[in-house]
N, C-alpha and C positions, 0 to 999 in steps of 0.2 A: 498197795495194789488196788486199783479201782475194780468194782464189781461189774460184771457184764450187765447190760440193760435188762431190767425185769420185764416179764410179760406185760402186755397192755393192761390187763385188768388190775394187776398189782400196782403198776405205775400210776394208773388213773386214781387208785385209792390213795396213793401217797401224794398224789399230785397237789456343762457350761457352754456356752456358745460364744462366737466371735463376731465382730461387727463388719468385717470385710465381706465383700460379695463372694459367692461361691466360685471357685476357679474350676471350670468344666471345659474340657476339650474332647471333641469327638473324632476318633480316628478309625478308619476302616482298614482291615487287613487284606492286602493283596487283591484277591478276586472279589472282595466284598461278599464272600459267602456267608449266608445266614443258615445255620444248621437247625436241627430239630430241637435243640435245647430251648428254643423259644416257644415251646408248645403252649405254655400258659399265656392266654391272650391278654395283651396289655389293656384291653377294654375292661378286663376284670381285675385290674391291678389293685383296686381298693380292697379286694378280698384278702390280699397278702398283708394288709395292714389293719385288719379287724382286731378289736380288743380280745376276741377269743383266741387269736393266734399268740398274742403276748402272754396269755394265761397258760397256754399249753406248750409254748416253745419259747422260754425265757431267753432273749438275746444276750442278756448280761451273763448268764450261766455259760453260754457257748463262748463268749469273748473271754471269760475267765480262763478257759482251757487253752487259749492262745497266749496267755500271759502278756497281753498287749500293754505297752508302757509308752510314756511320752517320747516322741521322736521316732517311733517305729514306723515301718511301711507294711501295708497289708494289701493283698489282692483278694477282693471279694468276688469270686467267680460265680456268675449267674446272680448278680446282685438284685435284679428286679428293681422295685421302687425304693429300695434302701432299708429294708427291715433291719438288717445287721449293719449296713454301711454307715448310717448316721451315728448310732451309738459308738461304733468303732472309731469314727473320725474324732469324736469328742474325747475318746480315751487317749488317742495318740497325740492329740493337741496340735497347735499351729506348727510345731517343729516336725510333725510327722505327716504322713500322707496315706490316703486310702485310694487304691485303684478299683473303681467299680466297673466290672466287665460284664457285658450282657450282649446277646445277639439281637436284641430288640431295641432300636433307638428310642422308641416311645417310652419304654420303661425308664431309660436313662433321662429322658426329658422330664418325667415325673420326679425322678430322684433329684434332678437339678432344681426344680421348683421347691421341693421340700427342703433342700439344703439352703437355698437362698432365704426361705422363710425362717429357718433356724439360725441364720447367720454363720453357717459352717463353710469355711473357705479352703479346706484341705482335702477335697475330694476331686479326683480326676476320672471322668467317665469315658470309657473306651468301648467302642463297638467291637465285638469279638466274633470270630467264627466258632464253629462247634468244637474244634479240637486244636485251634491255634490261637494263642493269646498274644496280643500286640504289646509284649513287654520283652526286654532283653533277658539274657541268661542271668540268674542269680540277682534279680532285681528287687526282691522283697524279703522282709524278715519273717513274714507269716502269710499263710494263705487259708482261706475259708471257702468251702464249696458246700452249700446247704440246700438240700432238697432239689438237687440238680442231676446227680449221676443217673438216677433211674429214668430220666427223661431222654437220654441219648444212648443209642446202641453202641456208641464209640466211647463209653465212659472209661474204659481202660486206657485208651489213648489220651483222653482228657486228663486223667490223673498223671500220666507221664509228662504231659505238657506243664501241668502245675508244678511238678517236681523240677522241671527245667528252670522256671522263673524263681524258684525258691532258693534262698541262700543256704549253703551247707549248715546243718544243725538248726535250720529254721523250723518253725512249727506249722503243721498242717492239721486242720480240723475238718472232718467230714460229718455232715448231719444228713441222715437219711430216714425214710419212713420204715418203721418196723415191718417185717414181713409177716404180718398177722392181719386178720380181718378187722378193720376198724370202721367206725361210722362215717369217716371222711378219708380223703386221700386217693391216691392212684390205685388202679387195679392191682390185686395181689400179685399177679404174674409179672408185673413190671418192677416190683420192689426188689431190693438187694438185701441179702442177709449180711449180718456183721461178718461172718466167716468169709464171704465173697470179697468184701472190701478189704479185710485184713490180709487175705492171700495176695491180692494185687499189690498192696502196700509193701508187703514183705519182699515180693519180687522186684519192686522198684528200689529196694535198698533201705527201707525204713526199718530200723532195728529197735525202736521203742514205740510200741503201739498199745494204746490204752483205750478201752471203751469207757463211756461215761453216760449217765442219765441226762436226758434232755427234757422229757415230758412223757405223757401217756401215749403219744403216737410216734415219737421219733427216738432214735438213738444217736449218740455221738461217738466219734473216733478221733483221738488225738494221736498224731504220729510225728516222729522226729527221726532224722537220719544221723548216723554216727559220723564223726569227722573223717573216718577212714574211707 
């Protein structure tokens, strides 16, 4: 059994590519609605890729929780410029696929450029609305939503939509800011507690929910649904 995330102070103290061009398609959903999930300005996208973020929020640790393997499909919801998307694409390999979903086309443009530079060809970028993902039911083996839920007042609906596109017994990982005062991050009032996220996941039918450590500022939640 994994331990619940430690308080910020304690956590802080503890704290291949392919040659084909990147395959990227841009799809807009229905009304082309762009929701509040795009609050982070794409002009500041470089901040999402700073070395400091890699030190405080190790993407490989988060991807380990998803048990990604060659040939799997992943939905990276709120992908931004690809902090998690690119390492995930390399894990699933040419036989797999990563769907990068974001409400901001400019973020996806940046991700496309980074994927081309890395020679990664198994990423499909999809423009999404706030609570509707442009994927069919049971489309992916795993889903990741990192530092996104606190940005939308419709986060409960978004989790339900992620559940729709996830295959039965697929893995979902949520990464969120700890609801504690930190030197960076969103206002305390906008943050979600682990218990809030856990309660909604339970109501959505996830019967295996485990917290895990991500770094000094974030916590992770791994969730799976039973076959019944």
